[in-house]
KOLKE-516614 format. One record per residue: residue in one letter; y, x, z of N, C-alpha, C, O in turn. Coordinates in steps of 0.2 Angstrom, whole numbers, plus 2048, in hexadecimal, padded with zeros to 3 digits. Layout:
REM KOLKE-516614
AYXZYXZYXZYXZ
...
This chain:
REM KOLKE-516614
M7FA80480080080080080680480080680A803
D80B8027FD8128067FD81780180081D804802
L8167FB80081B7F68038227F67FF8277F3802
K8227F87F98287F87F582A7F17F382F7EF7F4
S8247ED7F18257E67F08217E27F481B7E47F5
I8237DD7F78207D87FB81F7D27F78247CF7F5
Y8197CF7F68177C97F28167C47F88117C47FB
I81A7BF7F78197B97FD8177B37F98197B17F4
D8137AF7FD8117A97FB80F7A580180D7A8806
G80F79E80180D79A8068087948048087937FF
T80579280980078C80880078880F80178B814
K7FD78280E7FD77E8147F577D8157F177B811
I7F377E81B7EC77D81D7EC7788237F0778828
E7E77738227E776E8277E577082E7E177582F
A7E976D8337E876F83A7E176B83D7DF76783A
N7DF76E8427D976B8457DC76684A7DB767850
A7DE7608477E175B84B7DF7548487DE754842
N7E074F84C7DE74884A7E47468457EA747846
R7E274483F7E674283A7EB73C83B7F073B837
Y7E97388407ED7328427F17338487F372D84B
T7F173884B7F57398527FC73C8507FE741854
F7FF73984C80673B84A80C73884E80B733851
V81173C84F81773A85281D73C84D81D74284B
W82173784B82673884682D73884A82E73384E
K83173D84883773D84B83C73784A83F73584E
K83B73584384072F84183E729846843726848
S83872884783672284B83872385283A71E855
I83772985583972A85C84072985D843726862
L84472C85884C72B85984E72485885272285B
K84A72085484C71985384A71585A84E71185C
Y84471685D84271386384771586984971186D
Q84971C86984E71E86E85471B86D857719872
E85771A86785D71786685D71086886270D86B
R85870C86785770586985770487085B700873
L85470987485370887B85A70A87E85C707883
L85E70F87B86471187E86970B87D86E70A881
D86970787786D70187686B6FC87B8706F987E
K8656FB87D8636F68828666F88888686F388C
I8666FE88A8687008918706FF8918726FD896
T87370188C87A70088B87C6F988C8816F7890
K8796F488987A6ED88A8796EA89187C6E6893
Y8736ED8938716EA89A8766EC89F8786E88A3
F8796F289F87E6F48A48856F38A288A6F58A6
D8866F089C88C6EE89A8916F48998976F489C
I88E6F98968926FF8958966FF88F8936FE88A
E89D70088F8A16FF8898A27068868A2706880
E8A370B88A8A471288789D715884898713886
E89E71987F89871C87C896722881899727882
L88F72288388D72788788772A884883727880
S88573088687F73488387973188687972E88B
S87373388386D73188686C73388D869730891
E86E73988E86D73C89587173989A86F7388A0
D87773789887C73389D87972C89F8797298A4
L87672989987372289A86C72389E86B71E8A2
K86972889E8637298A286572A8A98617288AD
K86A72D8AA86D72E8B186E7288B486D7268BA
I8717238B087371C8B386D7188B586D7158BA
V8687198B08627158B285E7188B885C7148BC
L85E71F8B885B7228BE85F7208C585B71F8CA
T8657208C586971E8CB8677178CD8667158D3
N8677128C886670B8C985E70A8CC85D7068D0
F85A70F8C985370E8CB8527118D284F70D8D6
N8567168D48557188DB8587138E08567128E5
D85E7108DD86170B8E285C7058E385B7038E9
I8597038DE8546FD8DE84E6FF8E284B6FB8E6
R84C7058E18467078E58487078ED8437068F1
N84E70A8EE85070A8F68507038F884F7028FE
I8536FE8F48536F78F784C6F48F884B6F18FD
C8486F68F48416F38F483E6F68FB83A6F28FE
K83F6FC8FC83C6FF9028406FD90983C6FB90D
S8466FC90884A6F990E8486F29108486F0916
Q8476EE90B8466E790C83E6E590C83C6E090C
N83A6EB90B8336EA90B8306E590682D6E0908
V8336E69008316E18FB82A6E28F88286E88F7
V8266DD8F881F6DE8F681F6DC8EF8206D68ED
F81C6E08EB81C6DF8E48166DB8E28106DB8E5
A8176D68DE8116D18DC80F6D38D58126D58D0
Y8086D38D48046D58CE7FF6CF8CD7FD6CC8D1
G7FE6CE8C67F96CA8C57FC6C38C28016C28C2
Q7F76BF8BF7F96B98BC7FB6B48C17F86B38C6
G8016B08BF8036AB8C48076AD8CA8096A98CE
K8086B48CA80C6B78D08146B88CD8156BA8C8
R8186B58D181F6B68D08226BC8D28226BE8D8
K8256C08CE8286C68D08306C58D38336C18D0
T8316C98D78386C98DA83D6CC8D583B6D08D1
E8446CB8D68496CE8D28496D58D28496D98CE
E8476D88D98476DF8DA8416E28D68426E88D4
Q83C6DF8D78366E28D38376E28CC8356E78C8
R83A6DD8C983B6DD8C18406E38BF83F6E68BA
K8456E48C384A6E98C28466F08C38476F58BF
Y8426F18C883F6F78CA83A6F98C483A6FE8C1
E8366F48C18326F58BC8356F68B58336FB8B1
L83B6F38B483F6F48AE8426FB8AE8416FE8A9
F8456FD8B38487048B38437098B384470E8B0
E83D7088B683870D8B683570E8AF8347138AD
E8347088AB8327088A483770C8A083571089C
W83D70A8A184270E89D84271589E843719899
L8427178A484271F8A683B7228A383C7288A0
D83671F8A38307218A083072289982E727896
K83371D89583471D88E83972388C838726887
L83E72389084372988E84073088F84273488B
E83C73189483973789583473888F83373E88D
I83073388D82B73488882F73688182D73A87E
Y83473288083873487983B73B87A83B73F875
E83E73D87F84074488083B74987F83C74E87C
R83574888282F74C88182D74D87A82C753878
H82D74787682B74886F83074C86B82E750867
L83674B86C83C74E86983C75686A83D75A866
D83A75787183A75E87383476286F83576886D
I82E75F86F82976286C82A763864828768861
M82D75E86182E75E85A834763858833767853
G83976485C83E76985B842767854844761854
E84276B84F84576A84984076784484276583E
R83A76684683576384183675B84183A758845
N83375883C83375183B82D74D83E82D74783F
S82875184082274E84381E75384681F759846
Y81975084A81475584D80E75184F80E74B84F
S80875485080275185280175185980275685D
K7FE74C85C7FD74B8637F77508667F775286B
T7F37518617ED7558637EE75C8617EA761863
D7F375E85E7F576585D7FD76585C7FF764856
N80076686180876586180B76A85C81176985A
D80877085A80B77485680B77284F80E77584A
A80676E84D80576C84680A76684480C762848
T80C76783E81176283B80D75F835809762832
F80F75983480C75582F80F757828815756827
M80B75982480D75C81D809758818803756819
R80C75981180875780C80475C809807762807
L7FD75C8087F97618067F77607FF7F675B7FD
K7F77667FB7F47667F47ED7647F47EB7607F0
D7E97677F87E27667F87E07607FC7DE760802
D7E275A7FA7E17547FD7DA7517FC7D974E7F7
H7D67528017CF74F8007CF7488017CA7457FE
M7D47448047D473D8047D773A7FE7D67347FD
K7DA73E7FA7DD73B7F37E27367F47E27317F0
N7E67367FA7EB7307FB7F27337FD7F672F7FF
R7F37397FC7FA73C7FD7FC73B80480273B805
Q7F773A8087F973980F7FB73F8137F8745812
L80073F81780274581B7FD7468207FA742823
K7FC74D8217F774F8267F975582A7FE758828
P7F77558307F975B8357F77618327F1762830
A7FC7668317FA76C82E7FF772830804770834
Y7FE77882E80277E82F804781828800781824
N80A78382880C78782280B78E82380E791827
I80679181F80479882080779C81B80779B815
Q80B7A181D80E7A681980B7AD8188097B081E
C80A7AF8128067B581180A7BA80D80D7B8808
A80A7C180F80D7C680B8087CB8098047CD80D
T8087CD8038037D28018077D87FD80C7D77FB
N8037DD7FD8057E37F97FF7E87F87FB7E97FD
G7FF7EA7F27F97EE7F07F27EB7F17ED7EE7F2
D7F27E47F07ED7E07F07EA7DE7F87E57DB7F9
Y7EE7E17FD7EC7E08047F17DB8077F77DA805
V7EF7D780C7F37D38107F77D88157F47DB819
V7FD7D78158017DC8198057D881E8087DA823
G8057D181E8087CD8238067C58228057C381C
I8047C28278027BB8278047B882D8037BA832
E8087B282C80A7AE83280A7A78318097A482B
G80A7A383680A79C83681179883881479B83C
F81279383481978F836817788836813785833
S81B78583A81B77D83B81F77A83681F774835
N82477D83382877A82E82577A82782377F825
P82577482482177481D825777817822779812
E82B77981882F77C81382F783813830787818
D82D78680D82C78D80D83279180D833796810
M83878E80B83E79180B841793812845797814
R83E78E81784178F81E83D79482283F796827
T83779781F83379C8228357A38208337A8824
L8387A481B8397AB81883D7B081D83A7B581E
P8427AE8208467B38258417B582B8417BB82C
S83E7B082E83A7B28348347B68328327BA835
F8317B482C82B7B882982D7BF8288297C382A
M8327C08248347C78238367CB8298357D1829
D8397C782E83B7CB8348357CE8378357D483A
N82F7CA8378297CC83A8267D28368247D7839
I8277D282F8247D782B8287DE82C8257E382D
L82F7DD82C8337E382D8327E68348337EC835
R8317E283982F7E58408297E98408287EE843
K8247E783C81E7EA83C81D7F183881A7F683A
Y8217F18338217F782E8287FB82E82D7F882E
D82780182E82D80582E82F80882783480B826
M82A80682282C80881B8318038188327FD81A
K83480681383A8028108377FD80B8337FF807
I8397F780C8377F180783C7F08028427EF804
D83B7F17FC8407F17F78417EA7F48467E77F2
R83B7E67F383B7E07F08377DA7F48327DC7F7
V8397D47F38367CE7F58357CA7EF8397C87EC
V82E7C97ED82D7C57E782A7BE7EA8257BE7ED
A82D7B97E882B7B27EA82C7AD7E58307AE7E0
D8297A77E682A7A27E183079D7E383479F7E7
S8317987DF8377947E08387907E683D78E7E8
G8327907EA83278C7F08367907F583878D7FB
Y8387967F483B79A7F984379B7F884679E7FB
E8457987F284C7997F08517957F485078F7F5
S8567987F785B7957FB86179A7FC85F7A07FB
E8677987FC86C79D7FD86B7A180486D7A7804
E86979E8098677A180F8637A780E8637AC811
N85D7A680A8587AB80985B7B18058597B6806
Y85F7AF8008627B47FC8667B88008667BF800
L86A7B580486F7B980986B7BE80E86D7C380F
Y8667BB8108617BF81585F7C581285F7CA815
L85C7C480C8597CA80885F7CF80685D7D5807
K8647CD80586A7D180386C7D580986E7DB809
E86C7D280F86E7D58158697DB81786B7E081A
K8637D981585E7DE81785D7E38118587E8812
Q8617E380C8617E880685A7E78038577EC801
I8587E18028527E07FE8537DC7F88577D77F8
E8507DE7F28527DB7EC84E7D47EC8487D47EE
A8517CF7EA84E7C87E984B7C77E284E7C77DD
F8447C67E28417C47DC83E7BD7DD8387BC7DD
I8437B97DE8417B27E08427AD7D98487AE7D7
K83D7AA7D783E7A57D18427A07D384179C7D8
P84879F7CF84C7997D18497927D08447927CC
S84B78D7D48477877D48487837CD84477F7CB
N84E7857C984F7827C384D7867BD84E7857B7
Y84978B7BE8477907B984378D7B384478E7AE
E83E7897B583A7867B083D7807AD83C77F7A7
I84077C7B18427757AF8487767AA8497727A5
K84C77B7AB85277C7A685077E79F85477F79B
K84A78079E84778279884677C79384577C78D
K84577679784377079384976D79084F76D792
S84876978A84D76678685176178A857760789
K84D75D78E85075879285675A79685B757797
Y85576079A85976379E85F76679A86576579C
K85E76979486476B79086876678D86E76778C
K86576078C86975A78A86C75678F87075178D
D86B75779586E75379B87575579C87775A79E
I87A75079A88175279A8847527A18897547A2
S88074F7A688274F7AC8827557B08857567B5
R87E75A7AD87D7607B18837657B08867667AA
R8857697B588A76D7B48887737AF88D7767AC
E8827757AF88077A7AA8817797A388277D79F
N8827727A188377079A88A76F79988C76C794
M88E77079E89677079D89977779B89677C79D
T89E7777988A277D7978A777F79C8AB77B79E
Y8A678579F8AB7877A48B078C7A18AF79079E
H8B678A7A38BC78E7A18BE7927A78C278F7AC
E8BD7987A78BE79C7AD8C579E7AF8C779E7B4
S8C979E7A98D07A07AA8D479B7AE8D879C7B2
D8D37947AC8D678F7AF8D278B7B58D47867B8
D8CC78E7B58C778B7BB8C67837BA8C77807BE
Y8C37817B48C177A7B38BB77A7AF8B977F7AB
Y8B77747AF8B17737AB8B376E7A68B776A7A7
L8B076E7A08B176A79B8AB7667998A6769798
C8AB75F79A8A575B79A8A375A7928A675C78E
Y89E75679189B75578A8A07517868A1752780
N8A574D78A8AA7497868B174D7868B674A785
N8B07537888B67577888BC75578D8C275578B
K8B97537928BE7517988BD75779D8B875979E
K8C37587A08C375D7A58C175B7AC8C27567AF
L8BD7607AF8BB75F7B68BF7657BA8BD76B7B9
E8C47637BD8C87687C08C77697C88C47657CB
F8C876F7CA8C77717D18CB76C7D68D176B7D5
E8C77697DA8CA7647DF8CA7677E68D07677E9
K8C576A7E98C576D7F08BF7717F18BB7727ED
I8BF7747F78B97787F98B67747FF8BA772804
V8B07737FF8AC76F8048A77748088A4779805
Y8A777480E8A377881289D77381689F76E818
R89777681589277281888D77681C88D77C81B
K88A77382188677682688077282688076C828
N87A77582587477282587177182C874774831
K86B76E82D86976C83486777283786677283E
Y86677883486477E83786A78383886978883B
G87078083787678483887978883387E78C834
F87678982D87878D82887E78A82487E784823
K88378D82388A78B82088A78D819889793817
S88C78881588D78A80E89478780B89778380E
E89678A80689C78880389C7877FC89878A7F8
S89F7817FA89E77F7F38A577C7F08A977A7F4
K8A677E7EA8AC77C7E78AB7757E38A67747E0
V8B07707E48AF76A7E18B37697DB8B976B7DB
Y8B07677D58B47667CF8B475E7CE8AF75B7CE
L8BA75B7CC8BA7547CB8BD7527C48C27567C2
C8BA74D7C18BD74B7BB8C17447BC8BD7407BF
K8C77437BB8CB73E7BD8CB7387B78CF7337B7
D8C873A7B18C87367AB8C17337A98BF7347A4
C8BD7307AE8B772E7AD8B67277AC8B17247A9
L8BB7237AE8BA71C7AE8BA7187A88B67137A7
N8BD71B7A28BC71879C8B871C7978B871C791
C8B472179A8B07257968A97227948A671F798
S8A872278D8A271F78B89B72378D89672078C
Y89C72979089672C79289572C79A89173079C
S89972879D8997297A48927277A78907297AC
N88F7227A48887207A78837257A687F7267AB
D88372A7A187F72F7A18817357A587D7397A7
C8887367A688A73B7AA88A73A7B188973F7B5
I88C7347B388C7337BB88672F7BC8867297BC
K8817337BF87A7307C087A72D7C78767297C8
Y87E72F7CB87E72D7D28847297D488A72B7D2
S8837237D688871E7D788D7217DD88B7247E2
N8947207DB8997227E089E71D7E089F7197DB
K8A271C7E58A87177E58AD7187E08B07137DE
T8AF71F7DF8B47207DA8B271F7D38B771E7CF
G8AC7207D18AA7207CA8AC7267C68AC7267C0
L8AE72C7CA8B07327C78AB7377C88A77377CD
K8AA73C7C38A57417C38A77477C78AD74A7C7
R8A37497CC8A474F7D089E7547CF8997517CF
I8A075A7CF89A75F7D089C7647D58A27667D7
Y8977677D889776B7DE8947727DC88E7727DA
I8987777DD89677E7DB8967837E189C7847E4
S8917857E289178B7E78907917E488B7947E2
E8967957E389779B7DF8927A07E288F7A47DE
R8927A17E988E7A67EC8867A57EA8837AA7E8
F88479F7EB87D79D7E987C79F7E28767A27E0
E88079C7DE87F79D7D687F7A57D487B7A77D0
S8837A97D88837B07D687C7B37D887A7B77D5
L87A7B17DE8747B47E186E7B27DD8697B57DC
R86E7AB7DB8697A97D78687AC7D08637AE7CE
K86E7AE7CD86E7B17C686B7B87C78687BB7C3
E86D7BB7CD86A7C27CE8637C27CF85F7C77CC
S8607BD7D28597BD7D38557BB7CC8507BE7CB
E8587B77C98567B57C28557BB7BD8517BB7B9
K85B7BF7BE85B7C57B98557C97BB8527CD7B7
N8547CA7C284F7CE7C48487CC7C28447D07BF
I8467C67C28407C37C083E7C37B98397C37B6
T8447C37B58437C37AD8427CA7AA8417CA7A4
T8437CF7AE8427D67AB83B7D77AA8377D37AD
K8397DD7A78327DE7A682F7E07AD8297DE7AE
E8337E37B18307E57B88307DE7BC82B7DD7C0
G8347DA7BB8347D37BE82E7CF7BC82B7CC7C1
I82C7CF7B68267CC7B48207CF7B781B7CB7B9
I8207D57B781A7D87BB8197D67C28147D57C4
E81F7D67C581F7D47CC81D7CD7CD8197CC7D2
R81F7C97C981D7C27CA8167C17C88127BD7CC
M8137C57C480C7C57C28087C77C88037C47CA
N80A7CC7CB8077CF7D18077CA7D78027CA7DB
R80D7C77D880D7C27DD8087BC7DC8047BA7E1
S8077BA7D68027B47D57FB7B77D67F77B37D8
I7FA7BD7D47F37C07D57F17C17DC7EC7C07DE
Q7F67C57DF7F57C77E67F67C27EB7F17C07EF
A7FC7BF7EC7FD7BB7F17FA7B47F07F67B27F5
E7FA7B17EA7F67AB7E97EF7AC7E97EB7A77EB
G7ED7B27E77E67B37E77E37B37EE7DD7B27EF
I7E77B67F37E47B67FA7E37AF7FD7DD7AD7FF
F7E77AA7FB7E67A37FE7E07A07FA7DD79C7FC
S7E07A17F37DA79F7EF7D47A17F27CF79D7F3
Y7D37A77F47CD7AA7F77CC7A77FE7C67A57FF
I7D17A68027D07A38097CD79C8087C879A80B
K7D17988047CF7918037C978F7FF7C578B801
T7C87937FA7C27917F57BD7967F77B77947F8
G7BE79D7F77B97A17F87B57A17FE7AF7A17FF
M7BA7A08047B77A080B7B679980D7B4797813
N7B87948097B878D80A7BB78B8117B9788815
Y7C178E8127C578D8187CB7898177D078B815
S7CA7838187D077E8167D277A81C7D777681C
R7CF77C8227D27788287D177D82E7CB78182F
F7D677E8337D57828387D078083D7CE77A83E
R7CD7858417C87848467CB78384D7C8780851
H7D178684E7D47858547DB7828547DD78084F
K7DE78185A7E477D85A7EA78285D7E8787861
S7F078085C7F678485E7F878A8597F378C856
M7FE78B8598007908547FD7978557FB79A851
D7FD79985C7FB7A085D7F37A185B7F27A6858
K7EF79B85C7E879C85A7E779C8527E379F850
I7EB79884F7EA7978477ED79E8447EA7A083F
V7F27A18477F47A78447EF7AC8457EE7B1841
A7EC7AC84B7E67B184D7E17B08487DE7B5845
E7DF7AA8467DA7A98417DB7AC83A7D77AF837
M7E27AB8387E47AD8327E47B58317E27B882C
K7E67B88377E67BF8377DF7C28377DE7C7834
L7DA7BF83B7D37C183A7D17C18337CD7C5831
L7D27BB8307D07BA8297D37C08257D07C2820
S7D97C18267DD7C68227DA7CD8237D97D181E
I7D87CF8297D57D582A7CE7D58267CD7DB823
A7CA7D08267C47D08237C57D181B7C17D4818
I7CA7CD8197CB7CE8117CE7D58107CB7D880B
N7D27D88147D47DF8127CE7E48137CE7E880E
I7CA7E38177C47E88187C07E78127BD7EC80F
K7BF7E18107BA7DF80A7BD7E28047BA7E5800
K7C47E18037C77E47FD7C77EC7FD7C67EF7F8
L7C87EF8037C87F68037C17F98027C07FE7FE
S7BC7F58047B57F78037B37F77FC7B07FB7F9
N7B67F17F87B47F17F17B87F67ED7B57F97E8
K7BE7F87EF7C27FE7EC7BE8047ED7BE8087E8
V7BC8067F37B880C7F47B280C7F07B18127ED
R7AE8077EF7A88077EB7AA8087E47A680C7E0
S7AF8057E17B18067DA7B680C7D97B880D7D4
N7B78107DE7BB8167DE7C28147DB7C58187D7
K7C580F7DE7CC80C7DC7D080B7E27D38067E4
V7D18117E67D48107ED7DC8107EC7DF80E7F1
G7DF8127E77E68127E67E980C7E67E68077E7
L7F080C7E67F48067E67F28017E07F38037DB
T7F17FB7E27EF7F67DD7F67F27DB7F97EF7DF
R7F77F37D47FD7EF7D17FB7ED7CA7FB7F27C6
Y7FB7E77C97F87E57C37FE7E57BD8047E37BE
K7FC7E87B78017E97B27FE7E77AB8017E77A6
E7F87E47AB7F57E37A57F87DE7A07F87DE79A
A7FC7D97A48007D47A08057D679C8087D3797
I8087DC79D80E7DF79980B7E47948107E6790
């Protein structure tokens, strides 16, 4: 291995968890909001309070009614035909609310930034798997496994609860950079890893990005080239900073917008607006998303576009084609061997630590087997496929 180029790929492997023990964040937030509204109306609270403040109010009232029950020796009635006292009804109501609030908080705490988790394996997230044996596109508890290869060997493998590959790259690369003191020059990955945040991360680490842009294949199609709504099919006049649409109408610079995603990453986009769309005969084809003004707007992230062009330039060179071929053979080949060759499509253990240990043991076995085969065939040197060029 030389670690000059790291080939990264990801796959999803089903967790050792019950497929129907799911907890969805959207549902928990909905139930929590309903309960908080009920509490607000019950206590006739006019000001807007946080869930923590409302919980404190319920807890205070629960303690008060509990003390009243103790001081007055209230006997609770249970069973059919038994009439409950007002104190017992309040006691049970407040107790139920407190229990539910704690359950919702516990669910949200376990999920963190995820949208779901499994009750039988809290680290597993419900994901859509390609190898769907039930053939119903049903979400199943799984882990996102990231693998890095070099020289035909596994040099790093980790597990993630986030189903999106693009969210795993910085953490995965941090683990690899901590393990090896050799200089990594390139990261080669598919379009699932493309994001402005990942481009900036690699630039900061002085690593070249060989990441396939998400629009690389689709923009070759004639339908894409004929789509007049796309900014790529408009003419840009750099001197006056405006775009010219299919009907020769100007989209002039309007403002700069700043956005922050749920993970805290901030991006900057320039907005261009066409003020002459209302009587345009092409507006139905150009403005595909309904808006109140009926005017065409496009959003341009100059930093992202610049980094994307740089990466696209890298992968389209002869060297870039070789790198992409090596990634598909080496990184994707590892997962193909694990899933098909070893028939390993579901984890044997539960929790993140244990499934990562499983994958590392498998990787060690694969590396030993590859080394053994190379020694036998007297091909121990660095493996880098070039036959396609």
